[in-house]
C-alpha positions in Angstrom: 33.7 19.2 -77.8 36.3 17.3 -76.5 35.3 13.8 -76.0 35.0 12.0 -72.6 37.8 10.8 -70.7 37.3 7.5 -69.6 38.9 6.4 -66.5 41.9 4.3 -66.1 42.9 1.9 -63.2 45.7 4.0 -61.3 48.5 1.0 -61.5 50.5 3.4 -58.9 47.8 1.8 -56.4 47.6 -2.1 -55.2 44.0 -2.3 -55.2 41.2 -3.4 -52.5 41.1 -7.3 -52.3 38.6 -9.5 -50.2 37.0 -12.9 -50.1 32.7 -13.3 -50.9 32.0 -16.7 -50.8 34.9 -18.0 -51.1 35.7 -16.0 -54.5 38.6 -13.6 -54.4 37.0 -10.0 -55.1 39.5 -7.1 -56.8 38.7 -3.7 -56.6 40.6 -0.7 -57.8 40.1 3.1 -58.9 37.0 4.0 -56.8 36.5 6.8 -54.3 38.3 6.4 -50.9 35.0 6.7 -49.4 32.7 4.4 -51.5 31.2 2.8 -48.2 31.1 -1.0 -48.2 26.9 -0.7 -48.6 27.3 1.2 -51.7 29.7 -1.4 -53.4 27.4 -4.7 -52.3 24.1 -2.9 -53.7 25.3 -1.0 -56.8 28.7 -2.8 -58.2 27.5 -6.5 -57.0 23.6 -5.9 -56.6 23.3 -7.6 -53.1 20.4 -5.9 -52.4 19.6 -8.3 -49.0 21.7 -5.6 -47.7 19.9 -2.4 -47.0 20.4 1.5 -46.3 18.1 3.1 -43.4 19.9 5.7 -41.6 22.9 5.4 -43.2 24.7 6.5 -39.7 25.2 3.0 -38.0 22.3 3.5 -36.6 19.5 1.0 -37.4 21.2 -2.4 -38.4 19.6 -2.4 -41.9 22.7 -2.7 -43.4 24.5 -5.3 -41.1 27.0 -7.6 -42.6 29.5 -10.1 -41.1 33.1 -9.3 -41.5 35.8 -11.9 -40.8 39.7 -11.5 -40.2 42.9 -13.4 -39.1 42.8 -13.6 -35.3 45.0 -15.4 -32.9 45.8 -18.6 -35.8 41.8 -18.5 -36.3 39.4 -16.4 -37.9 37.1 -13.7 -36.1 34.2 -12.5 -37.2 32.1 -9.6 -36.2 29.1 -7.5 -37.0 29.4 -4.3 -38.7 27.5 -1.3 -40.5 28.1 -1.3 -43.6 26.8 2.0 -44.3 29.8 3.4 -42.9 32.4 1.0 -43.0 34.7 2.7 -46.2 35.2 0.0 -48.6 39.3 0.0 -48.7 39.0 -1.2 -44.9 38.1 -4.3 -46.3 41.7 -4.9 -47.9 42.4 -8.5 -46.5 39.0 -9.2 -44.9 36.4 -11.7 -45.7 32.6 -10.1 -46.1 29.8 -12.1 -45.3 26.5 -10.9 -46.1 22.7 -12.3 -45.9 23.0 -13.7 -49.9 26.0 -15.5 -48.5 23.6 -17.9 -46.5 22.1 -19.5 -49.0 22.8 -23.2 -48.8 22.5 -25.8 -51.6 19.2 -25.9 -53.5 18.2 -22.9 -51.3 18.0 -24.3 -48.3 17.9 -21.6 -44.9 20.8 -21.5 -42.8 19.8 -22.4 -39.1 19.6 -18.6 -38.2 17.4 -18.0 -41.1 14.8 -21.2 -40.1 14.6 -20.1 -36.4 13.5 -16.5 -37.7 10.9 -18.3 -40.5 10.0 -21.0 -37.2 9.2 -17.9 -35.3 7.6 -15.9 -37.7 10.3 -13.2 -36.5 9.8 -10.9 -39.5 7.0 -8.8 -41.2 8.1 -6.2 -44.1 11.0 -7.7 -43.7 13.6 -4.8 -44.5 15.0 -5.5 -41.4 15.1 -8.8 -41.4 18.8 -9.2 -43.0 20.4 -6.8 -40.6 18.7 -8.4 -37.9 19.8 -12.0 -39.2 23.2 -11.0 -39.7 23.4 -9.8 -36.5 22.3 -13.1 -34.9 24.9 -15.2 -38.0 27.8 -13.4 -35.8 26.5 -14.7 -32.3 25.9 -18.2 -33.7 29.7 -18.4 -35.4 30.3 -18.1 -31.3 28.9 -21.7 -31.0 27.0 -21.4 -27.9 23.4 -21.4 -27.1 22.9 -18.3 -26.5 19.9 -16.7 -23.5 17.7 -14.0 -24.0 20.3 -11.3 -22.1 23.1 -12.5 -24.5 20.7 -12.2 -27.5 19.4 -9.2 -26.9 22.7 -7.5 -26.3 24.0 -9.1 -29.8 20.8 -7.0 -31.3 21.1 -3.8 -29.2 22.3 -2.1 -32.8 19.1 -3.7 -34.8 16.0 -1.8 -34.8 12.5 -3.3 -35.7 9.7 -1.2 -37.1 7.0 -3.7 -37.4 7.7 -7.3 -36.0 8.1 -6.7 -32.3 11.0 -7.9 -30.7 10.0 -10.8 -29.0 9.8 -13.5 -31.6 13.1 -11.9 -33.7 14.8 -12.9 -29.7 13.1 -16.0 -29.8 14.7 -16.9 -32.7 17.9 -16.1 -31.4 17.5 -18.5 -28.5 16.4 -21.2 -31.0 18.9 -20.9 -33.5 21.6 -23.2 -32.1 19.6 -25.9 -32.0 18.8 -26.7 -35.4 21.2 -29.3 -37.7 24.5 -27.7 -38.6 24.4 -26.3 -42.0 26.5 -27.4 -45.3 27.5 -23.8 -45.6 28.5 -21.6 -42.7 28.6 -23.7 -39.5 31.0 -22.7 -36.7 33.6 -25.9 -38.4 32.9 -23.9 -41.7 33.7 -20.7 -40.8 37.1 -22.2 -39.4 38.2 -24.2 -42.5 41.8 -24.3 -43.4 40.5 -23.1 -46.7 39.5 -20.2 -45.5 42.4 -19.4 -43.1 44.4 -20.0 -46.5 42.7 -17.6 -48.6 42.5 -14.8 -46.1 46.7 -15.2 -45.5 47.1 -14.9 -49.3 45.4 -11.9 -49.4 47.3 -10.8 -46.6 50.6 -11.2 -48.3 49.8 -8.8 -50.6 48.6 -6.2 -48.0 51.0 -3.0 -47.1 53.5 -2.8 -50.4 53.9 1.2 -49.5 51.1 2.1 -52.4 47.8 3.6 -51.6 45.8 0.9 -52.0 43.0 2.9 -54.3 43.4 6.9 -55.0 44.0 9.2 -51.8 43.7 5.9 -49.6 47.2 4.8 -47.9 47.2 2.1 -45.1 50.2 1.9 -43.8 51.7 -1.6 -42.2 54.5 -0.2 -39.1 54.0 3.0 -36.4 57.3 4.2 -38.7 55.9 4.4 -41.8 52.2 6.3 -40.8 54.3 8.6 -38.7 56.6 9.3 -41.6 53.6 9.8 -43.9 51.5 11.6 -41.8 54.4 14.2 -41.0 54.9 14.7 -44.9 51.2 14.9 -45.2 49.7 16.6 -42.5 46.6 18.0 -43.9 45.6 14.2 -44.4 42.5 12.7 -42.4 43.5 9.5 -39.7 41.0 7.4 -40.0 40.8 4.3 -37.7 37.2 2.7 -37.4 34.7 5.5 -39.5 32.5 5.3 -37.0 32.1 9.2 -36.8 34.2 10.1 -40.2 31.7 7.8 -42.2 28.6 9.8 -41.1 30.6 13.1 -42.7 30.5 11.6 -46.1 26.9 10.0 -45.9 24.9 12.5 -43.6 27.1 16.0 -44.5 28.5 14.7 -47.6 31.7 16.2 -47.0 35.1 15.9 -49.8 37.7 14.6 -47.4 40.9 15.0 -48.3 43.1 11.8 -48.5 42.8 9.5 -45.7 45.3 7.7 -44.0 43.9 4.4 -42.4 45.5 3.3 -38.8 44.1 -0.6 -39.7 46.9 -2.3 -40.8 49.6 -0.6 -38.2 50.7 -3.8 -36.2 52.0 -1.7 -33.4 49.2 0.3 -32.8 46.9 -3.2 -32.7 48.8 -3.9 -29.1 46.6 -4.6 -25.9 49.4 -5.4 -23.0 49.9 -5.2 -19.5 52.8 -4.1 -17.5 54.0 -2.0 -14.7 50.7 -1.3 -13.4 49.9 0.3 -16.8 47.2 -1.8 -19.7 48.4 0.0 -22.4 45.8 0.0 -25.6 47.0 0.7 -28.8 44.9 3.0 -31.5 44.1 0.2 -34.1 42.2 -2.0 -31.1 38.5 -2.1 -31.5 36.5 -0.4 -28.9 35.1 -4.0 -28.7 38.2 -5.5 -27.6 39.2 -2.7 -25.6 36.6 -2.6 -23.5 36.8 -5.9 -23.0 40.4 -5.6 -21.4 38.9 -3.0 -19.7 35.8 -4.7 -17.8 38.2 -7.4 -17.2 40.4 -5.3 -14.5 37.5 -3.1 -13.8 34.6 -5.0 -13.7 32.2 -2.6 -12.2 32.5 -1.0 -16.0 30.3 -3.8 -17.7 27.4 -1.7 -18.0 29.1 1.5 -19.3 30.6 -0.7 -22.0 27.5 -2.5 -22.7 25.6 0.6 -23.2 28.7 2.1 -25.7 27.1 2.4 -29.1 26.2 -1.2 -30.3 27.7 -4.2 -31.2 28.5 -3.3 -34.6 29.7 0.1 -33.8 31.8 -1.6 -31.1 33.5 -3.9 -33.6 34.7 -1.0 -35.9 35.3 2.1 -33.7 38.3 2.2 -31.7 38.8 3.4 -27.9 41.7 6.3 -29.1 39.3 7.2 -31.7 36.8 8.0 -29.2 39.2 9.8 -27.5 40.7 12.0 -30.2 37.3 12.7 -31.4 37.3 14.1 -28.0 33.4 14.6 -28.5 32.5 16.3 -25.0 29.6 13.8 -24.7 32.3 10.9 -25.1 31.3 8.1 -23.0 34.7 6.5 -22.3 36.7 10.0 -21.5 35.2 10.5 -18.2 36.0 7.1 -16.4 39.6 7.4 -18.2 40.3 10.6 -16.7 39.1 10.1 -13.5 41.6 6.7 -13.4 44.6 8.8 -14.4 45.0 7.7 -18.0 47.9 9.3 -20.2 47.9 9.4 -24.1 51.6 8.5 -25.9 51.3 10.7 -29.0 53.7 10.4 -31.9 55.0 12.7 -34.4 57.6 11.5 -37.0 60.2 10.0 -34.8 59.2 11.8 -31.6 57.2 10.2 -28.7 55.2 12.1 -26.0 53.0 11.0 -23.3 50.6 13.3 -21.6 47.8 13.2 -19.1 44.1 12.8 -20.8 42.7 15.6 -19.3 45.6 17.5 -20.9 44.7 16.6 -24.4 41.7 18.6 -24.1 41.8 22.7 -25.0 38.6 24.0 -25.9 35.5 22.7 -27.9 37.1 20.7 -30.9 40.3 22.0 -30.0 43.5 19.7 -28.4 46.9 19.6 -27.8 48.1 17.5 -31.0 51.0 19.3 -33.0 50.6 19.5 -36.6 51.7 16.0 -37.9 50.8 14.4 -34.2 48.7 11.6 -33.8 47.3 9.4 -30.5 49.3 5.9 -30.7 47.8 4.3 -27.8 46.0 5.2 -24.1 47.5 3.8 -20.7 45.3 3.0 -18.2 46.8 2.3 -14.6 45.6 -1.0 -13.0 43.7 -1.5 -9.9 45.6 -0.5 -6.9 44.7 -2.0 -3.4 41.7 -2.9 -2.1 40.6 0.5 -0.9 39.9 2.3 -3.7 36.4 2.8 -5.3 35.5 2.9 -8.8 32.4 3.9 -10.7 30.6 5.3 -13.9 27.1 5.9 -14.6 25.6 7.0 -17.9 22.2 9.0 -18.0 20.5 8.7 -21.5 16.9 8.7 -22.7 17.5 5.2 -23.7 19.3 2.4 -22.0 20.9 1.5 -25.9 22.3 2.7 -28.5 21.9 6.5 -27.2 23.9 9.7 -26.4 24.7 10.0 -22.6 23.0 13.7 -21.6 25.4 13.3 -18.9 27.7 10.9 -18.0 29.8 10.9 -14.6 33.1 8.8 -13.5 34.3 8.6 -9.6 37.8 7.2 -8.0 38.2 7.5 -4.5 40.7 6.0 -2.3 39.5 5.8 1.0 41.9 4.9 4.0 40.9 4.3 7.6 37.7 5.9 6.7 39.0 8.7 5.2 39.5 9.9 1.6 42.8 9.7 0.2 42.1 10.9 -2.7 39.3 11.7 -5.2 39.2 12.1 -8.9 36.0 13.3 -10.3 35.5 13.9 -14.3 32.1 14.6 -16.0 31.3 14.6 -19.8 28.4 16.4 -20.8 28.6 19.3 -18.4 31.0 21.4 -20.3 32.6 22.2 -24.1 35.0 19.1 -23.2 35.4 16.1 -21.0 36.1 17.5 -17.5 37.5 17.1 -13.8 35.6 18.6 -10.9 37.8 20.2 -9.2 35.9 21.9 -6.5 34.0 18.7 -5.7 37.3 16.9 -5.6 39.2 19.7 -3.1 35.5 19.1 -0.8 36.1 15.2 -0.8 39.5 15.2 -0.4 41.5 14.5 3.1 37.7 14.3 4.7 35.6 11.4 6.4 33.7 9.0 4.3 30.5 10.7 5.3 27.0 12.1 3.9 28.2 14.9 5.4 31.2 15.2 3.3 29.4 14.2 0.6 26.8 17.4 1.0 29.6 19.2 0.9 31.0 18.1 -2.1 27.9 17.9 -3.8 27.4 21.8 -3.0 30.7 22.4 -4.6 29.8 20.2 -7.8 27.3 22.6 -8.5 29.6 25.4 -8.9 32.2 23.5 -10.8 30.3 23.7 -14.4 27.4 26.1 -16.1 26.5 23.3 -18.8 24.0 24.1 -21.8 20.7 22.9 -22.0 19.8 21.3 -25.8 18.0 18.7 -27.2 19.0 16.1 -24.3 18.5 17.9 -21.4 18.3 21.4 -19.7 21.0 22.9 -18.0 19.4 22.5 -14.6 18.3 18.7 -14.9 22.7 17.9 -16.0 23.4 19.9 -12.4 20.8 17.8 -10.3 21.7 14.4 -11.9 25.5 15.4 -11.7 25.1 15.6 -8.1 22.4 12.6 -7.5 25.0 10.5 -9.2 27.5 11.8 -6.7 25.2 10.4 -4.0 24.2 7.4 -5.9 28.3 6.7 -6.1 28.4 7.5 -2.2 25.4 5.5 -1.8 26.4 1.9 -3.5 29.8 1.8 -1.8 28.6 2.6 2.0 26.9 -0.3 4.1 23.6 -1.4 4.2 22.1 0.6 6.8 22.9 3.7 5.7 22.0 3.2 2.0 18.6 3.0 3.5 19.4 6.6 5.1 20.9 7.9 2.1 17.9 6.3 -0.3 15.3 8.4 1.4 17.3 11.4 0.7 18.3 10.5 -2.7 14.8 10.4 -3.6 13.1 13.4 -1.9 16.0 15.5 -4.3 14.6 13.9 -7.1 17.1 11.1 -8.1 19.0 10.9 -11.0 
């Protein structure tokens, strides 16, 4: 019998380096899809971080990741169960064990949880603590609404949320700790340690076998053109589930998170451009700053840990028929910047989707950025609505988006798009035709609603029936009109809306 072969480190790989409790951790020769959760629990013995759902829903696995940002450090909560370890290269990881003070002293977040009686079985508690810890590092006393938003990605099975929310509202009132105060989190030695790690990133070699992390757009384009069967990886909030839930073996990975040009977020000539490595959190913050009416959609898109890892362009490239970002971007007339080798082309976002899980990308081509037109004039009416069974962290049954220009009482242009109504995110062309050129009136809406009912033939599934989806889609158009008209008209429309079954 042959002797078993002992795995040897791949000298062609540079390895993964990250900071943990002031120590530099170096990892080599591990699977590219090894999750941070697996490494923390199985290799480092940090079992405070739990596995609940293994898909980024329950928050039991929450840790905080720090990285360089605008000359300082920024710390954000992420789901370690679907975050691949190599994506932590050059960053700092904070686990619940990291908060332990001298002699076992509790961090203010932990003490607030104890004093508020906010733990029962304790399984989910470390995840709640870490989500609150990320909020704590913002350094501003939080009100109930802010705490609830920060905890949207954490599920409690036995304690109840009231005392946990109370702890979040109280935590800033405790004396600052010696370890992991807001000042300590921004200390020069932490910045210096991460800067030293960043200097070793991007040597042209894979970090671990099967995981490349190019640092320039040209390097990425050349690498993907040469290896088009590789899988592009951004936040892993979808791809992570292919590993943890579907047990799939993935092809070699090319990580976008180190490409400097893909981190752009800039405004120029009436266009907001968002690069493919910009997180959902940062992307939506920029969009909402220009379109405040989209704040609810941004807040309801998954949870903070998912938004802190996932990317807007990743959601776009995924092309799910129920992806929440696409309807409003299509309605706004967004375009995508596509790159293949040295060539670049720009395509209307709606033209990217050809059919269910089919897109217009050529072999070796990828989404480099999305360009969103900025608000034009005061006559434009913009809204988007998400209908789902839960308010937080749920998948849409229907997602509607409306962008309508009204001039002198008539609809000069209308773009209407829906998700959940077809195999792809899709415009309602017959509805748009019924609106364009017509008066801004109830009669026009009635005609447009009849046309809209002919635009789609949705499926029935676990989230909603076909009939429900059609009715809701029509009622959302009526709602849009009601919310963008005068108060006296709203009263009359409200009666019609109620009689039709609401939405």
